[in-house]
N, C-alpha and C positions, 0 to 999 in steps of 0.2 A: 255812672252807669258803667259797669263794662261791657265789651261786644260779648254776643251770645255766642257760646263755643260747642252746646251740645245740637248733637246733627238732629236728635230727636227733636228739640225742641224747636229749630231752626225750620225742620219741616211742619213741623204743629204751626207754628208762624205763619208760613206758606198756605195752608189750609185754612189757616182762620181765616184771614185774609179772601181769598175764595169764597168762602160763606160769606162775609161783609160784602162782598162786593155782590153777590147771585140776591143775597136779601133787599140790597137798598137799589136793585135791578126792579126786582120783583113788587117791592113796594112801589117805586115810580110807575109801573104799568098798571098793580093795583088801582092804585090814585087814580091814573089816566087811559082805561084802558082799550086802547087803540091800537090800531097797526102802525100810527106815524111812533107813539109813543113808544113801544117795543123796537121799531126802526132805530129809533133816536139811541134807547140802550145801546144797544148793540153796537154804534157805530160808535159810540160814547166809547165803552169797553175796547173797541178794539183800537182806534184814536190813541187812546190811553197806553194800550201794550205798546203801541208802537213808538210812543213819545218814550216810553221809560225803556224802552231797546235802544233808541238813538241815544238818550243821556248814556246810558253805561256799559254800550257796546260800540255804539258807531262812533262817539266821540274819543273814545280809547284807542281803538283802532285804528282808526284815518284819519284823524284829526289829529289830538297829541296824545303818545302813548304815555304820558306825566298824568295824564286825568285820573286817579283814583280817588271815591269820594263814599262816605258810607251813606248818602242816600240824597235825597234830591234838596233837602234844605243846607244841607252841608256844599253842595255844587252851588247851587242857587248864591251863598256866603262867599264861597272862593270867587265866584264870577264876578261879583259886585267889589269884591277888592282889587283884581285883577284889573276892573276899568276905572278905581278910583288913583290909583297908581299914574304916575305923569309918564 
């Protein structure tokens, strides 16, 4: 499968990820409607966003400008390959 080129489809994909995240968070809170669950869902969302920022911005800009990856799995595979090299 090739790279997504359509700007409209890229934006749609982003919105769909937001909808999935919101539905998952709402589902978790509805399953166990406590303030602790709500807080944990918010912390999970915040920490996940910060980790994604770290993986795809901080590492590229401040650690190694050659780090360009298509996604998290692509980056993990590359890092594992790097570790295996002597």
